[in-house]
PDB file of N, H, CA, C and O in Angstrom:
ATOM      1  N   PHE A   1      32.844-120.869  65.061  1.00  0.00           N
ATOM      2  CA  PHE A   1      34.061-121.576  65.308  1.00  0.00           C
ATOM      3  C   PHE A   1      33.787-122.888  66.040  1.00  0.00           C
ATOM      4  O   PHE A   1      34.313-123.938  65.672  1.00  0.00           O
ATOM      5  N   THR A   2      32.970-122.816  67.064  1.00  0.00           N
ATOM      6  H   THR A   2      32.542-121.964  67.363  1.00  0.00           H
ATOM      7  CA  THR A   2      32.725-124.030  67.842  1.00  0.00           C
ATOM      8  C   THR A   2      31.968-125.066  67.030  1.00  0.00           C
ATOM      9  O   THR A   2      32.208-126.263  67.188  1.00  0.00           O
ATOM     10  N   THR A   3      31.063-124.636  66.170  1.00  0.00           N
ATOM     11  H   THR A   3      30.868-123.664  66.042  1.00  0.00           H
ATOM     12  CA  THR A   3      30.337-125.586  65.334  1.00  0.00           C
ATOM     13  C   THR A   3      31.304-126.319  64.401  1.00  0.00           C
ATOM     14  O   THR A   3      31.216-127.536  64.238  1.00  0.00           O
ATOM     15  N   ALA A   4      32.215-125.578  63.799  1.00  0.00           N
ATOM     16  H   ALA A   4      32.287-124.589  63.931  1.00  0.00           H
ATOM     17  CA  ALA A   4      33.197-126.198  62.911  1.00  0.00           C
ATOM     18  C   ALA A   4      34.112-127.135  63.693  1.00  0.00           C
ATOM     19  O   ALA A   4      34.467-128.205  63.199  1.00  0.00           O
ATOM     20  N   LEU A   5      34.495-126.751  64.891  1.00  0.00           N
ATOM     21  H   LEU A   5      34.207-125.882  65.293  1.00  0.00           H
ATOM     22  CA  LEU A   5      35.358-127.593  65.704  1.00  0.00           C
ATOM     23  C   LEU A   5      34.668-128.906  66.066  1.00  0.00           C
ATOM     24  O   LEU A   5      35.275-129.973  65.971  1.00  0.00           O
ATOM     25  N   HIS A   6      33.414-128.832  66.478  1.00  0.00           N
ATOM     26  H   HIS A   6      32.921-127.966  66.555  1.00  0.00           H
ATOM     27  CA  HIS A   6      32.668-130.042  66.811  1.00  0.00           C
ATOM     28  C   HIS A   6      32.504-130.939  65.577  1.00  0.00           C
ATOM     29  O   HIS A   6      32.607-132.162  65.672  1.00  0.00           O
ATOM     30  N   TYR A   7      32.253-130.329  64.444  1.00  0.00           N
ATOM     31  H   TYR A   7      32.169-129.336  64.367  1.00  0.00           H
ATOM     32  CA  TYR A   7      32.107-131.111  63.212  1.00  0.00           C
ATOM     33  C   TYR A   7      33.417-131.806  62.847  1.00  0.00           C
ATOM     34  O   TYR A   7      33.413-132.971  62.448  1.00  0.00           O
ATOM     35  N   LEU A   8      34.543-131.090  62.984  1.00  0.00           N
ATOM     36  H   LEU A   8      34.546-130.144  63.308  1.00  0.00           H
ATOM     37  CA  LEU A   8      35.847-131.689  62.696  1.00  0.00           C
ATOM     38  C   LEU A   8      36.129-132.879  63.614  1.00  0.00           C
ATOM     39  O   LEU A   8      36.590-133.925  63.157  1.00  0.00           O
ATOM     40  N   ARG A   9      35.854-132.716  64.894  1.00  0.00           N
ATOM     41  H   ARG A   9      35.480-131.866  65.265  1.00  0.00           H
ATOM     42  CA  ARG A   9      36.097-133.811  65.836  1.00  0.00           C
ATOM     43  C   ARG A   9      35.232-135.021  65.495  1.00  0.00           C
ATOM     44  O   ARG A   9      35.692-136.160  65.577  1.00  0.00           O
ATOM     45  N   TYR A  10      34.008-134.780  65.121  1.00  0.00           N
ATOM     46  H   TYR A  10      33.634-133.855  65.055  1.00  0.00           H
ATOM     47  CA  TYR A  10      33.100-135.865  64.761  1.00  0.00           C
ATOM     48  C   TYR A  10      33.605-136.599  63.514  1.00  0.00           C
ATOM     49  O   TYR A  10      33.664-137.828  63.489  1.00  0.00           O
ATOM     50  N   GLU A  11      33.968-135.834  62.488  1.00  0.00           N
ATOM     51  H   GLU A  11      33.920-134.835  62.508  1.00  0.00           H
ATOM     52  CA  GLU A  11      34.430-136.447  61.242  1.00  0.00           C
ATOM     53  C   GLU A  11      35.754-137.178  61.431  1.00  0.00           C
ATOM     54  O   GLU A  11      35.945-138.255  60.866  1.00  0.00           O
ATOM     55  N   TRP A  12      36.674-136.614  62.218  1.00  0.00           N
ATOM     56  H   TRP A  12      36.519-135.739  62.677  1.00  0.00           H
ATOM     57  CA  TRP A  12      37.951-137.280  62.443  1.00  0.00           C
ATOM     58  C   TRP A  12      37.774-138.603  63.166  1.00  0.00           C
ATOM     59  O   TRP A  12      38.520-139.550  62.918  1.00  0.00           O
ATOM     60  N   SER A  13      36.795-138.678  64.057  1.00  0.00           N
ATOM     61  H   SER A  13      36.189-137.909  64.258  1.00  0.00           H
ATOM     62  CA  SER A  13      36.566-139.946  64.738  1.00  0.00           C
ATOM     63  C   SER A  13      36.104-141.008  63.735  1.00  0.00           C
ATOM     64  O   SER A  13      36.471-142.177  63.861  1.00  0.00           O
ATOM     65  N   TRP A  14      35.305-140.611  62.744  1.00  0.00           N
ATOM     66  H   TRP A  14      35.007-139.662  62.641  1.00  0.00           H
ATOM     67  CA  TRP A  14      34.873-141.559  61.722  1.00  0.00           C
ATOM     68  C   TRP A  14      35.981-141.868  60.732  1.00  0.00           C
ATOM     69  O   TRP A  14      36.049-142.986  60.221  1.00  0.00           O
ATOM     70  N   LEU A  15      36.847-140.912  60.449  1.00  0.00           N
ATOM     71  H   LEU A  15      36.792-140.004  60.864  1.00  0.00           H
ATOM     72  CA  LEU A  15      37.959-141.160  59.534  1.00  0.00           C
ATOM     73  C   LEU A  15      38.933-142.186  60.107  1.00  0.00           C
ATOM     74  O   LEU A  15      39.574-142.925  59.359  1.00  0.00           O
ATOM     75  N   ALA A  16      39.040-142.229  61.422  1.00  0.00           N
ATOM     76  H   ALA A  16      38.520-141.629  62.029  1.00  0.00           H
ATOM     77  CA  ALA A  16      39.977-143.151  62.054  1.00  0.00           C
ATOM     78  C   ALA A  16      39.558-144.609  61.869  1.00  0.00           C
ATOM     79  O   ALA A  16      40.409-145.497  61.832  1.00  0.00           O
ATOM     80  N   ILE A  17      38.253-144.860  61.752  1.00  0.00           N
ATOM     81  H   ILE A  17      37.562-144.138  61.782  1.00  0.00           H
ATOM     82  CA  ILE A  17      37.797-146.248  61.648  1.00  0.00           C
ATOM     83  C   ILE A  17      37.309-146.613  60.254  1.00  0.00           C
ATOM     84  O   ILE A  17      36.898-147.751  60.027  1.00  0.00           O
ATOM     85  N   SER A  18      37.344-145.675  59.320  1.00  0.00           N
ATOM     86  H   SER A  18      37.677-144.750  59.504  1.00  0.00           H
ATOM     87  CA  SER A  18      36.861-145.980  57.965  1.00  0.00           C
ATOM     88  C   SER A  18      37.978-146.615  57.137  1.00  0.00           C
ATOM     89  O   SER A  18      39.151-146.569  57.507  1.00  0.00           O
ATOM     90  N   SER A  19      37.595-147.191  56.042  1.00  0.00           N
ATOM     91  H   SER A  19      36.642-147.229  55.742  1.00  0.00           H
ATOM     92  CA  SER A  19      38.584-147.859  55.185  1.00  0.00           C
ATOM     93  C   SER A  19      39.397-146.811  54.421  1.00  0.00           C
ATOM     94  O   SER A  19      38.888-145.727  54.136  1.00  0.00           O
ATOM     95  N   PRO A  20      40.636-147.117  54.091  1.00  0.00           N
ATOM     96  CA  PRO A  20      41.500-146.150  53.402  1.00  0.00           C
ATOM     97  C   PRO A  20      40.982-145.731  52.023  1.00  0.00           C
ATOM     98  O   PRO A  20      41.311-144.641  51.556  1.00  0.00           O
ATOM     99  N   GLY A  21      40.196-146.554  51.376  1.00  0.00           N
ATOM    100  H   GLY A  21      39.929-147.440  51.755  1.00  0.00           H
ATOM    101  CA  GLY A  21      39.690-146.206  50.048  1.00  0.00           C
ATOM    102  C   GLY A  21      38.652-145.092  50.069  1.00  0.00           C
ATOM    103  O   GLY A  21      38.452-144.416  49.060  1.00  0.00           O
ATOM    104  N   THR A  22      37.990-144.890  51.206  1.00  0.00           N
ATOM    105  H   THR A  22      38.153-145.438  52.026  1.00  0.00           H
ATOM    106  CA  THR A  22      36.957-143.847  51.302  1.00  0.00           C
ATOM    107  C   THR A  22      37.507-142.515  51.802  1.00  0.00           C
ATOM    108  O   THR A  22      36.766-141.533  51.856  1.00  0.00           O
ATOM    109  N   LEU A  23      38.786-142.457  52.170  1.00  0.00           N
ATOM    110  H   LEU A  23      39.387-143.254  52.126  1.00  0.00           H
ATOM    111  CA  LEU A  23      39.357-141.220  52.724  1.00  0.00           C
ATOM    112  C   LEU A  23      39.287-140.028  51.776  1.00  0.00           C
ATOM    113  O   LEU A  23      38.886-138.949  52.211  1.00  0.00           O
ATOM    114  N   PRO A  24      39.660-140.167  50.490  1.00  0.00           N
ATOM    115  CA  PRO A  24      39.604-138.985  49.619  1.00  0.00           C
ATOM    116  C   PRO A  24      38.191-138.404  49.497  1.00  0.00           C
ATOM    117  O   PRO A  24      38.019-137.186  49.523  1.00  0.00           O
ATOM    118  N   ALA A  25      37.188-139.266  49.365  1.00  0.00           N
ATOM    119  H   ALA A  25      37.328-140.256  49.343  1.00  0.00           H
ATOM    120  CA  ALA A  25      35.816-138.765  49.243  1.00  0.00           C
ATOM    121  C   ALA A  25      35.364-138.109  50.540  1.00  0.00           C
ATOM    122  O   ALA A  25      34.697-137.074  50.516  1.00  0.00           O
ATOM    123  N   ARG A  26      35.721-138.701  51.661  1.00  0.00           N
ATOM    124  H   ARG A  26      36.263-139.542  51.680  1.00  0.00           H
ATOM    125  CA  ARG A  26      35.337-138.118  52.955  1.00  0.00           C
ATOM    126  C   ARG A  26      36.025-136.781  53.195  1.00  0.00           C
ATOM    127  O   ARG A  26      35.405-135.844  53.698  1.00  0.00           O
ATOM    128  N   LEU A  27      37.303-136.689  52.840  1.00  0.00           N
ATOM    129  H   LEU A  27      37.807-137.450  52.432  1.00  0.00           H
ATOM    130  CA  LEU A  27      38.019-135.425  53.009  1.00  0.00           C
ATOM    131  C   LEU A  27      37.462-134.337  52.102  1.00  0.00           C
ATOM    132  O   LEU A  27      37.399-133.173  52.500  1.00  0.00           O
ATOM    133  N   LEU A  28      37.060-134.698  50.896  1.00  0.00           N
ATOM    134  H   LEU A  28      37.112-135.643  50.573  1.00  0.00           H
ATOM    135  CA  LEU A  28      36.441-133.725  49.991  1.00  0.00           C
ATOM    136  C   LEU A  28      35.123-133.226  50.575  1.00  0.00           C
ATOM    137  O   LEU A  28      34.846-132.027  50.553  1.00  0.00           O
ATOM    138  N   ARG A  29      34.314-134.142  51.095  1.00  0.00           N
ATOM    139  H   ARG A  29      34.539-135.116  51.113  1.00  0.00           H
ATOM    140  CA  ARG A  29      33.052-133.750  51.719  1.00  0.00           C
ATOM    141  C   ARG A  29      33.290-132.877  52.948  1.00  0.00           C
ATOM    142  O   ARG A  29      32.539-131.937  53.209  1.00  0.00           O
ATOM    143  N   LEU A  30      34.343-133.199  53.698  1.00  0.00           N
ATOM    144  H   LEU A  30      34.953-133.963  53.485  1.00  0.00           H
ATOM    145  CA  LEU A  30      34.692-132.404  54.876  1.00  0.00           C
ATOM    146  C   LEU A  30      35.048-130.977  54.487  1.00  0.00           C
ATOM    147  O   LEU A  30      34.617-130.030  55.145  1.00  0.00           O
ATOM    148  N   ARG A  31      35.833-130.812  53.420  1.00  0.00           N
ATOM    149  H   ARG A  31      36.183-131.581  52.885  1.00  0.00           H
ATOM    150  CA  ARG A  31      36.197-129.460  52.958  1.00  0.00           C
ATOM    151  C   ARG A  31      34.970-128.674  52.504  1.00  0.00           C
ATOM    152  O   ARG A  31      34.845-127.489  52.812  1.00  0.00           O
ATOM    153  N   GLU A  32      34.075-129.318  51.781  1.00  0.00           N
ATOM    154  H   GLU A  32      34.176-130.281  51.531  1.00  0.00           H
ATOM    155  CA  GLU A  32      32.869-128.637  51.311  1.00  0.00           C
ATOM    156  C   GLU A  32      31.994-128.224  52.487  1.00  0.00           C
ATOM    157  O   GLU A  32      31.453-127.119  52.511  1.00  0.00           O
ATOM    158  N   ARG A  33      31.860-129.109  53.452  1.00  0.00           N
ATOM    159  H   ARG A  33      32.300-130.007  53.433  1.00  0.00           H
ATOM    160  CA  ARG A  33      31.015-128.826  54.617  1.00  0.00           C
ATOM    161  C   ARG A  33      31.601-127.686  55.451  1.00  0.00           C
ATOM    162  O   ARG A  33      30.860-126.826  55.927  1.00  0.00           O
ATOM    163  N   LEU A  34      32.904-127.672  55.627  1.00  0.00           N
ATOM    164  H   LEU A  34      33.505-128.371  55.240  1.00  0.00           H
ATOM    165  CA  LEU A  34      33.525-126.589  56.393  1.00  0.00           C
ATOM    166  C   LEU A  34      33.404-125.261  55.655  1.00  0.00           C
ATOM    167  O   LEU A  34      33.305-124.213  56.293  1.00  0.00           O
ATOM    168  N   GLY A  35      33.411-125.285  54.327  1.00  0.00           N
ATOM    169  H   GLY A  35      33.492-126.137  53.809  1.00  0.00           H
ATOM    170  CA  GLY A  35      33.202-124.055  53.555  1.00  0.00           C
ATOM    171  C   GLY A  35      31.805-123.501  53.748  1.00  0.00           C
ATOM    172  O   GLY A  35      31.609-122.287  53.690  1.00  0.00           O
ATOM    173  N   GLU A  36      30.824-124.372  53.976  1.00  0.00           N
ATOM    174  H   GLU A  36      30.983-125.358  54.023  1.00  0.00           H
ATOM    175  CA  GLU A  36      29.455-123.915  54.217  1.00  0.00           C
ATOM    176  C   GLU A  36      29.301-123.290  55.599  1.00  0.00           C
ATOM    177  O   GLU A  36      28.396-122.484  55.816  1.00  0.00           O
ATOM    178  N   LEU A  37      30.173-123.654  56.532  1.00  0.00           N
ATOM    179  H   LEU A  37      30.908-124.309  56.356  1.00  0.00           H
ATOM    180  CA  LEU A  37      30.070-123.139  57.892  1.00  0.00           C
ATOM    181  C   LEU A  37      30.692-121.755  58.062  1.00  0.00           C
ATOM    182  O   LEU A  37      30.536-121.136  59.115  1.00  0.00           O
ATOM    183  N   LEU A  38      31.401-121.260  57.034  1.00  0.00           N
ATOM    184  H   LEU A  38      31.528-121.763  56.179  1.00  0.00           H
ATOM    185  CA  LEU A  38      32.011-119.935  57.126  1.00  0.00           C
ATOM    186  C   LEU A  38      30.937-118.861  57.178  1.00  0.00           C
ATOM    187  O   LEU A  38      29.904-118.962  56.516  1.00  0.00           O
ATOM    188  N   LEU A  39      31.193-117.843  57.964  1.00  0.00           N
ATOM    189  H   LEU A  39      32.032-117.760  58.502  1.00  0.00           H
ATOM    190  CA  LEU A  39      30.268-116.724  58.072  1.00  0.00           C
ATOM    191  C   LEU A  39      30.465-115.769  56.898  1.00  0.00           C
ATOM    192  O   LEU A  39      31.573-115.669  56.369  1.00  0.00           O
ATOM    193  N   PRO A  40      29.412-115.068  56.482  1.00  0.00           N
ATOM    194  CA  PRO A  40      29.580-114.092  55.394  1.00  0.00           C
ATOM    195  C   PRO A  40      30.467-112.937  55.843  1.00  0.00           C
ATOM    196  O   PRO A  40      30.555-112.637  57.034  1.00  0.00           O
ATOM    197  N   LYS A  41      31.125-112.292  54.878  1.00  0.00           N
ATOM    198  H   LYS A  41      31.054-112.536  53.911  1.00  0.00           H
ATOM    199  CA  LYS A  41      32.064-111.221  55.206  1.00  0.00           C
ATOM    200  C   LYS A  41      31.419-109.850  55.299  1.00  0.00           C
ATOM    201  O   LYS A  41      32.080-108.894  55.706  1.00  0.00           O
ATOM    202  N   GLN A  42      30.160-109.724  54.938  1.00  0.00           N
ATOM    203  H   GLN A  42      29.623-110.501  54.608  1.00  0.00           H
ATOM    204  CA  GLN A  42      29.571-108.395  54.979  1.00  0.00           C
ATOM    205  C   GLN A  42      29.074-108.078  56.385  1.00  0.00           C
ATOM    206  O   GLN A  42      28.650-108.961  57.131  1.00  0.00           O
ATOM    207  N   ARG A  43      29.137-106.815  56.719  1.00  0.00           N
ATOM    208  H   ARG A  43      29.482-106.098  56.113  1.00  0.00           H
ATOM    209  CA  ARG A  43      28.724-106.346  58.033  1.00  0.00           C
ATOM    210  C   ARG A  43      27.625-105.305  57.874  1.00  0.00           C
ATOM    211  O   ARG A  43      27.502-104.646  56.842  1.00  0.00           O
ATOM    212  N   ARG A  44      26.844-105.185  58.915  1.00  0.00           N
ATOM    213  H   ARG A  44      26.943-105.721  59.754  1.00  0.00           H
ATOM    214  CA  ARG A  44      25.823-104.141  58.902  1.00  0.00           C
ATOM    215  C   ARG A  44      26.483-102.773  59.055  1.00  0.00           C
ATOM    216  O   ARG A  44      27.576-102.663  59.609  1.00  0.00           O
ATOM    217  N   GLY A  45      25.820-101.743  58.565  1.00  0.00           N
ATOM    218  H   GLY A  45      24.931-101.833  58.115  1.00  0.00           H
ATOM    219  CA  GLY A  45      26.316-100.390  58.758  1.00  0.00           C
ATOM    220  C   GLY A  45      26.009 -99.904  60.165  1.00  0.00           C
ATOM    221  O   GLY A  45      25.197-100.499  60.874  1.00  0.00           O
ATOM    222  N   ARG A  46      26.649 -98.843  60.556  1.00  0.00           N
ATOM    223  H   ARG A  46      27.308 -98.360  59.980  1.00  0.00           H
ATOM    224  CA  ARG A  46      26.410 -98.283  61.892  1.00  0.00           C
ATOM    225  C   ARG A  46      25.064 -97.579  61.934  1.00  0.00           C
ATOM    226  O   ARG A  46      24.657 -96.917  60.979  1.00  0.00           O
ATOM    227  N   GLU A  47      24.389 -97.736  63.055  1.00  0.00           N
ATOM    228  H   GLU A  47      24.719 -98.274  63.830  1.00  0.00           H
ATOM    229  CA  GLU A  47      23.127 -97.019  63.233  1.00  0.00           C
ATOM    230  C   GLU A  47      23.397 -95.579  63.640  1.00  0.00           C
ATOM    231  O   GLU A  47      22.685 -94.666  63.223  1.00  0.00           O
ATOM    232  N   CYS A  48      24.414 -95.379  64.445  1.00  0.00           N
ATOM    233  H   CYS A  48      24.993 -96.120  64.784  1.00  0.00           H
ATOM    234  CA  CYS A  48      24.809 -94.033  64.871  1.00  0.00           C
ATOM    235  C   CYS A  48      26.280 -93.837  64.502  1.00  0.00           C
ATOM    236  O   CYS A  48      27.108 -94.708  64.771  1.00  0.00           O
ATOM    237  N   PRO A  49      26.606 -92.707  63.893  1.00  0.00           N
ATOM    238  CA  PRO A  49      28.010 -92.485  63.547  1.00  0.00           C
ATOM    239  C   PRO A  49      28.850 -92.283  64.805  1.00  0.00           C
ATOM    240  O   PRO A  49      28.354 -91.818  65.832  1.00  0.00           O
ATOM    241  N   ARG A  50      30.101 -92.634  64.710  1.00  0.00           N
ATOM    242  H   ARG A  50      30.504 -93.012  63.876  1.00  0.00           H
ATOM    243  CA  ARG A  50      30.986 -92.440  65.857  1.00  0.00           C
ATOM    244  C   ARG A  50      31.288 -90.961  66.027  1.00  0.00           C
ATOM    245  O   ARG A  50      31.431 -90.231  65.045  1.00  0.00           O
ATOM    246  N   VAL A  51      31.383 -90.527  67.261  1.00  0.00           N
ATOM    247  H   VAL A  51      31.266 -91.119  68.058  1.00  0.00           H
ATOM    248  CA  VAL A  51      31.735 -89.140  67.551  1.00  0.00           C
ATOM    249  C   VAL A  51      32.822 -89.138  68.615  1.00  0.00           C
ATOM    250  O   VAL A  51      32.957 -90.089  69.386  1.00  0.00           O
ATOM    251  N   VAL A  52      33.587 -88.067  68.646  1.00  0.00           N
ATOM    252  H   VAL A  52      33.478 -87.295  68.020  1.00  0.00           H
ATOM    253  CA  VAL A  52      34.615 -87.904  69.663  1.00  0.00           C
ATOM    254  C   VAL A  52      33.963 -87.240  70.863  1.00  0.00           C
ATOM    255  O   VAL A  52      33.382 -86.160  70.756  1.00  0.00           O
ATOM    256  N   LYS A  53      34.069 -87.907  72.011  1.00  0.00           N
ATOM    257  H   LYS A  53      34.541 -88.785  72.097  1.00  0.00           H
ATOM    258  CA  LYS A  53      33.457 -87.355  73.215  1.00  0.00           C
ATOM    259  C   LYS A  53      34.337 -86.260  73.799  1.00  0.00           C
ATOM    260  O   LYS A  53      35.560 -86.276  73.653  1.00  0.00           O
ATOM    261  N   LYS A  54      33.686 -85.303  74.469  1.00  0.00           N
ATOM    262  H   LYS A  54      32.693 -85.290  74.588  1.00  0.00           H
ATOM    263  CA  LYS A  54      34.392 -84.211  75.118  1.00  0.00           C
ATOM    264  C   LYS A  54      35.095 -84.745  76.360  1.00  0.00           C
ATOM    265  O   LYS A  54      34.508 -85.485  77.149  1.00  0.00           O
ATOM    266  N   LEU A  55      36.365 -84.359  76.524  1.00  0.00           N
ATOM    267  H   LEU A  55      36.842 -83.757  75.883  1.00  0.00           H
ATOM    268  CA  LEU A  55      37.107 -84.798  77.700  1.00  0.00           C
ATOM    269  C   LEU A  55      36.559 -84.116  78.945  1.00  0.00           C
ATOM    270  O   LEU A  55      36.210 -82.936  78.891  1.00  0.00           O
ATOM    271  N   PRO A  56      36.474 -84.819  80.053  1.00  0.00           N
ATOM    272  CA  PRO A  56      35.983 -84.179  81.272  1.00  0.00           C
ATOM    273  C   PRO A  56      36.987 -83.145  81.778  1.00  0.00           C
ATOM    274  O   PRO A  56      38.196 -83.294  81.602  1.00  0.00           O
ATOM    275  N   SER A  57      36.475 -82.118  82.396  1.00  0.00           N
ATOM    276  H   SER A  57      35.492 -81.997  82.539  1.00  0.00           H
ATOM    277  CA  SER A  57      37.312 -81.050  82.923  1.00  0.00           C
ATOM    278  C   SER A  57      38.048 -81.549  84.167  1.00  0.00           C
ATOM    279  O   SER A  57      37.530 -82.376  84.917  1.00  0.00           O
ATOM    280  N   ARG A  58      39.260 -81.035  84.373  1.00  0.00           N
ATOM    281  H   ARG A  58      39.681 -80.363  83.763  1.00  0.00           H
ATOM    282  CA  ARG A  58      40.020 -81.419  85.554  1.00  0.00           C
ATOM    283  C   ARG A  58      39.502 -80.707  86.804  1.00  0.00           C
ATOM    284  O   ARG A  58      39.718 -81.171  87.924  1.00  0.00           O
ATOM    285  N   TYR A  59      38.833 -79.601  86.610  1.00  0.00           N
ATOM    286  H   TYR A  59      38.658 -79.224  85.700  1.00  0.00           H
ATOM    287  CA  TYR A  59      38.356 -78.800  87.733  1.00  0.00           C
ATOM    288  C   TYR A  59      36.845 -78.651  87.633  1.00  0.00           C
ATOM    289  O   TYR A  59      36.302 -78.525  86.535  1.00  0.00           O
ATOM    290  N   PRO A  60      36.169 -78.665  88.769  1.00  0.00           N
ATOM    291  CA  PRO A  60      34.711 -78.492  88.710  1.00  0.00           C
ATOM    292  C   PRO A  60      34.349 -77.080  88.237  1.00  0.00           C
ATOM    293  O   PRO A  60      35.060 -76.115  88.519  1.00  0.00           O
ATOM    294  N   ILE A  61      33.265 -76.982  87.535  1.00  0.00           N
ATOM    295  H   ILE A  61      32.687 -77.765  87.306  1.00  0.00           H
ATOM    296  CA  ILE A  61      32.802 -75.703  87.023  1.00  0.00           C
ATOM    297  C   ILE A  61      31.751 -75.167  87.976  1.00  0.00           C
ATOM    298  O   ILE A  61      30.805 -75.865  88.341  1.00  0.00           O
ATOM    299  N   LYS A  62      31.933 -73.922  88.372  1.00  0.00           N
ATOM    300  H   LYS A  62      32.701 -73.355  88.075  1.00  0.00           H
ATOM    301  CA  LYS A  62      30.969 -73.301  89.286  1.00  0.00           C
ATOM    302  C   LYS A  62      29.933 -72.547  88.461  1.00  0.00           C
ATOM    303  O   LYS A  62      30.277 -71.650  87.690  1.00  0.00           O
ATOM    304  N   GLN A  63      28.687 -72.906  88.624  1.00  0.00           N
ATOM    305  H   GLN A  63      28.408 -73.634  89.251  1.00  0.00           H
ATOM    306  CA  GLN A  63      27.612 -72.268  87.895  1.00  0.00           C
ATOM    307  C   GLN A  63      27.140 -71.037  88.684  1.00  0.00           C
ATOM    308  O   GLN A  63      26.860 -71.126  89.879  1.00  0.00           O
ATOM    309  N   VAL A  64      27.057 -69.908  88.010  1.00  0.00           N
ATOM    310  H   VAL A  64      27.284 -69.836  87.039  1.00  0.00           H
ATOM    311  CA  VAL A  64      26.582 -68.680  88.644  1.00  0.00           C
ATOM    312  C   VAL A  64      25.187 -68.415  88.109  1.00  0.00           C
ATOM    313  O   VAL A  64      24.973 -68.301  86.902  1.00  0.00           O
ATOM    314  N   ARG A  65      24.255 -68.320  89.026  1.00  0.00           N
ATOM    315  H   ARG A  65      24.429 -68.412  90.006  1.00  0.00           H
ATOM    316  CA  ARG A  65      22.872 -68.034  88.612  1.00  0.00           C
ATOM    317  C   ARG A  65      22.670 -66.528  88.599  1.00  0.00           C
ATOM    318  O   ARG A  65      23.191 -65.806  89.449  1.00  0.00           O
ATOM    319  N   SER A  66      21.916 -66.078  87.635  1.00  0.00           N
ATOM    320  H   SER A  66      21.493 -66.665  86.944  1.00  0.00           H
ATOM    321  CA  SER A  66      21.663 -64.647  87.544  1.00  0.00           C
ATOM    322  C   SER A  66      20.529 -64.287  88.512  1.00  0.00           C
ATOM    323  O   SER A  66      19.542 -65.013  88.633  1.00  0.00           O
ATOM    324  N   ALA A  67      20.693 -63.166  89.188  1.00  0.00           N
ATOM    325  H   ALA A  67      21.494 -62.577  89.090  1.00  0.00           H
ATOM    326  CA  ALA A  67      19.684 -62.714  90.150  1.00  0.00           C
ATOM    327  C   ALA A  67      18.645 -61.898  89.422  1.00  0.00           C
ATOM    328  O   ALA A  67      18.979 -60.920  88.753  1.00  0.00           O
ATOM    329  N   LYS A  68      17.395 -62.282  89.541  1.00  0.00           N
ATOM    330  H   LYS A  68      17.124 -63.076  90.085  1.00  0.00           H
ATOM    331  CA  LYS A  68      16.334 -61.531  88.891  1.00  0.00           C
ATOM    332  C   LYS A  68      15.428 -60.898  89.874  1.00  0.00           C
ATOM    333  O   LYS A  68      14.473 -60.223  89.489  1.00  0.00           O
TER     334      LYS A  68
END
């Protein structure tokens, strides 16, 4: 996002001082360049599947050790 924003600001500053006859070509180049800056839509798969964690108990559990 920030790369595209910086590029837009840079190009707009040049569009302000360029001649009106070059605007359509510059705007076309701007659209093509911004299309190249888009990120791909595919994502990596999960390395570990999601699991539901056990809820903590409200009361402490007392461990009884067996006498041997």
